[in-house]
C-alpha positions, -999 to 999 in steps of 0.1 A, spaced: -349 -174 548 -376 -177 574 -405 -175 551 -414 -188 516 -441 -179 492 -472 -198 503 -487 -220 475 -521 -210 489 -519 -173 491 -489 -164 469 -476 -142 497 -447 -146 520 -458 -167 549 -446 -196 570 -443 -226 547 -473 -248 550 -454 -281 545 -428 -272 570 -436 -302 593 -435 -326 564 -402 -312 553 -389 -315 589 -397 -352 589 -378 -355 557 -348 -336 571 -349 -355 603 -347 -387 581 -316 -372 566 -301 -366 600 -310 -400 612 -293 -417 582 -261 -395 584 -256 -405 621 -266 -440 617 -239 -446 592 -213 -439 619 -227 -465 642 -243 -493 621 -211 -510 610 -199 -518 646 -216 -551 650 -209 -561 613 -171 -557 615 -163 -594 624 -183 -606 594 -167 -580 570 -132 -590 584 -140 -627 576 -154 -620 541 -129 -593 529 -97 -604 548 -92 -572 567 -65 -573 594 -76 -564 630 -59 -530 627 -73 -524 592 -108 -527 604 -106 -492 620 -106 -476 585 -142 -487 577 -151 -462 604 -122 -437 599 -127 -433 561 -162 -421 567 -153 -398 595 -123 -383 578 -142 -376 546 -172 -363 565 -152 -340 588 -130 -329 559 -157 -318 535 -182 -302 559 -170 -266 553 -171 -270 516 -206 -284 518 -218 -254 540 -203 -229 515 -217 -247 485 -252 -245 501 -248 -207 504 -237 -203 468 -259 -228 449 -289 -233 471 -296 -256 500 -320 -280 483 -297 -286 452 -267 -294 475 -289 -315 498 -301 -336 469 -265 -339 455 -255 -351 488 -281 -378 490 -274 -389 454 -237 -394 463 -245 -411 495 -268 -436 478 -243 -444 451 -215 -447 477 -238 -471 497 -242 -492 466 -205 -493 462 -198 -502 498 -226 -528 498 -212 -549 468 -176 -542 478 -153 -571 468 -122 -559 486 -108 -537 513 -101 -509 489 -135 -509 474 -152 -507 508 -129 -480 521 -136 -459 490 -173 -465 493 -171 -453 530 -151 -422 520 -177 -413 494 -204 -418 519 -188 -393 541 -185 -369 513 -223 -372 507 -230 -368 544 -208 -337 544 -230 -321 517 -263 -332 535 -255 -322 571 -250 -284 568 -277 -280 540 -303 -299 562 -295 -279 593 -299 -247 573 -332 -259 559 -345 -266 594 -336 -232 607 -351 -215 576 -386 -231 579 -396 -221 614 -399 -183 619 -418 -188 652 -392 -193 680 -414 -217 698 -418 -239 667 -381 -236 660 -372 -249 693 -396 -279 690 -382 -285 655 -346 -286 668 -358 -309 694 -369 -333 667 -336 -327 649 -316 -335 678 -337 -366 687 -333 -380 652 -295 -379 657 -298 -397 689 -322 -423 673 -298 -428 644 -269 -435 667 -289 -460 686 -307 -476 657 -274 -482 641 -264 -505 668 -297 -525 666 -300 -524 629 -263 -535 623 -268 -565 646 -301 -575 632 -292 -571 595 -259 -588 599 -275 -618 616 -306 -622 595 -294 -609 561 -257 -602 557 -232 -573 563 -238 -560 527 -272 -548 538 -257 -527 564 -248 -504 535 -275 -511 510 -303 -501 535 -294 -465 526 -304 -469 490 -342 -472 493 -341 -444 520 -321 -422 497 -344 -427 467 -374 -418 489 -357 -386 503 -347 -376 467 -382 -382 453 -399 -359 481 -372 -333 482 -384 -310 453 -419 -309 466 -411 -303 503 -379 -284 504 -371 -247 496 -348 -242 467 -331 -218 489 -313 -184 482 -282 -184 460 -254 -161 458 -233 -146 431 -197 -158 430 -175 -188 422 -165 -216 443 -131 -207 460 -113 -237 445 -80 -230 461 -95 -224 493 -116 -255 492 -85 -276 484 -65 -261 512 -91 -262 539 -103 -297 530 -67 -310 528 -59 -294 561 -90 -308 578 -85 -343 563 -48 -343 574 -58 -332 608 -85 -359 613 -62 -385 597 -34 -376 621 -58 -378 651 -74 -411 643 -41 -427 633 -21 -415 663 -31 -444 685 -13 -468 662 16 -446 650 22 -429 683 15 -393 693 52 -385 692 59 -403 659 73 -387 628 40 -396 610 17 -379 635 39 -348 641 45 -344 604 9 -346 594 -2 -322 622 25 -297 611 16 -300 575 -21 -294 583 -10 -262 603 10 -251 573 -19 -255 550 -44 -238 574 -18 -209 575 -18 -206 537 -55 -209 537 -61 -180 559 -37 -158 541 -55 -165 507 -89 -159 524 -78 -124 533 -71 -116 496 -101 -132 479 -131 -113 469 -153 -143 473 -135 -165 497 -146 -200 509 -149 -186 544 -151 -149 547 -130 -143 579 -157 -117 589 -177 -147 598 -156 -152 630 -167 -117 641 -203 -130 645 -212 -131 682 -209 -165 698 -197 -182 666 -162 -189 677 -168 -196 713 -200 -217 703 -181 -238 680 -154 -244 706 -181 -254 731 -197 -278 705 -162 -294 698 -157 -299 736 -193 -313 740 -185 -338 713 -150 -346 729 -169 -355 762 -200 -372 747 -185 -395 721 -160 -411 746 -189 -416 770 -207 -438 745 -175 -455 733 -162 -464 767 -197 -473 782 -201 -497 755 -167 -513 761 -174 -512 798 -207 -532 792 -189 -558 768 -155 -562 782 -161 -558 819 -197 -569 825 -193 -594 796 -226 -582 777 -229 -593 741 -230 -565 714 -267 -567 711 -273 -568 749 -250 -538 752 -272 -520 727 -303 -529 748 -285 -515 779 -279 -482 760 -316 -480 749 -329 -462 781 -304 -434 776 -314 -431 739 -351 -431 746 -346 -405 773 -326 -383 750 -353 -384 724 -381 -378 749 -362 -348 765 -351 -332 733 -386 -334 716 -407 -326 746 -387 -306 772 -356 -289 758 -375 -265 735 -397 -253 762 -368 -249 785 -349 -227 759 -379 -207 751 -384 -198 789 -347 -195 801 -327 -191 770 -300 -211 753 -271 -201 776 -287 -211 809 -297 -245 794 -263 -251 779 -246 -245 812 -270 -267 830 -266 -294 805 -227 -294 806 -227 -294 843 -251 -323 844 -231 -341 818 -200 -337 838 -218 -351 869 -228 -382 848 -192 -387 837 -179 -383 872 -203 -412 883 -191 -434 854 -155 -427 865 -164 -448 897 -177 -480 879 -163 -511 896 -152 -543 878 -181 -561 894 -207 -534 887 -243 -539 878 -267 -523 853 -292 -511 877 -267 -495 901 -236 -485 881 -250 -479 845 -286 -469 844 -285 -439 868 -255 -423 853 -266 -429 818 -300 -412 825 -282 -383 840 -259 -381 810 -290 -382 787 -305 -352 805 -272 -333 802 -268 -340 765 -305 -330 759 -299 -297 776 -266 -290 759 -268 -302 722 -296 -280 708 -287 -249 729 -251 -252 718 -261 -254 682 -284 -223 687 -256 -205 704 -232 -212 676 -255 -199 649 -273 -172 669 -254 -142 655 -254 -154 618 -271 -136 590 -295 -155 566 -269 -156 539 -243 -170 564 -264 -199 577 -250 -225 553 -214 -217 563 -223 -214 600 -240 -247 600 -210 -262 583 -187 -248 609 -210 -263 637 -209 -297 621 -173 -295 614 -165 -285 650 -186 -314 663 -171 -340 641 -135 -329 645 -141 -326 683 -154 -361 685 -123 -374 666 -98 -355 686 -116 -361 719 -119 -399 714 -83 -403 701 -68 -383 730 -90 -400 757 -84 -435 741 -45 -429 745 -51 -417 781 -71 -448 789 -46 -471 773 -18 -454 793 -36 -459 826 -45 -496 818 -8 -504 809 4 -487 841 -20 -507 862 -11 -539 844 26 -533 849 19 -530 885 7 -565 886 -30 -562 887 -54 -585 870 -64 -578 833 -100 -570 843 -88 -546 870 -63 -528 847 -89 -525 819 -115 -511 842 -90 -487 856 -85 -474 819 -122 -470 816 -126 -451 848 -98 -428 837 -114 -422 804 -147 -411 820 -129 -388 843 -110 -372 814 -141 -367 796 -156 -351 827 -129 -326 827 -135 -318 791 -172 -311 798 -163 -290 827 -142 -269 806 -169 -264 781 -192 -252 809 -167 -226 821 -162 -213 785 -199 -211 781 -203 -190 814 -177 -164 803 -179 -164 765 -214 -171 753 -237 -142 750 -276 -146 754 -286 -136 720 -317 -147 700 -314 -168 669 
């Protein structure tokens, strides 16, 4: 719905509290994204306290990502069936409870379970929140501005996670990295009923079989991807898990054709731009997340920055993204349309990654990091919001929850798949250079250069798909 019954007039009108509601929703987006980055600096302290192995530490991150990516489709469908506000609030209730469990975790298992439940809560929050943002702003100019704030809150969450994780771990303890979500969650829950639409509901039951099959297939896919580096891409585990996920997806689509009220009505894929838009968003994530990941490694392992100083070095890029998304992107989309901006953004991001692919072992921040990072910020700012708009531009109001769930799923799975594959490519290059007798720093840097180059190829492919497959519709 684009309008609600105004409390002042009793008539259908743009919701008077929409900007306050947007602030609440951006807070939700901030927290969801922050939870993927805030743990990084705290990992050594967690390892020492709970006795994690070096390889086991990855599951503090992976448990969240697997659960988040696996349940997003279900979260989107539940929003359509039971109302976006109810599912949004359930998501925050689960996230808050899971954060308490993670914060008081006494063992590896307790923390991993807490992180997985945090991912589940976020999977309910994300599609509902995006649907609420889209429903509150019938004026296209206001919508583009609102999406700018929405995108900026994601960038701020990713950056704030680095700073907050370091500061909280140093001044308090790693437990508060998770416990900080609880007061935020309580505030969001308190204001949700007064600021958010209840949302339309639909008749029908939850497709339990479809939910189990789709979620299991997605979880297996993401699990296979994130564990492939350790197990090996050609290992029986990786091949078996991916084969099983394909089998489950096949059964899922057969069942969806026969269901009267399926989890994913297959007609949704006939919506203009939905399939190609989701592919572009997956590729955007597969290029952008490795940029952040390897740039952080380059700063710390090649230029010998501390974790906190590395976060400071990334701050100009984050500030630029926030400024551009809030102040510039919406205006450009309103004037030139989402397709032109998406193409320009992806080409600009590709150029940034190509610059990063030339970083030397003895590079400097001002010469080798700052210019390319600001160019990358411009590219992401021009691509992320238009990509989201493109993916949902043809969806009907009753399909918005599912469409937003698909967009979020594509982005999360794309980030996991892209990062896993590019990490493997980078490691292979590093090992090849090391075998040739080069110094460790040279071989490590060669791996970083190759990673940036691979991400540039992914971004370029996304630009080509946009040119030929995305139609310039209106949201």
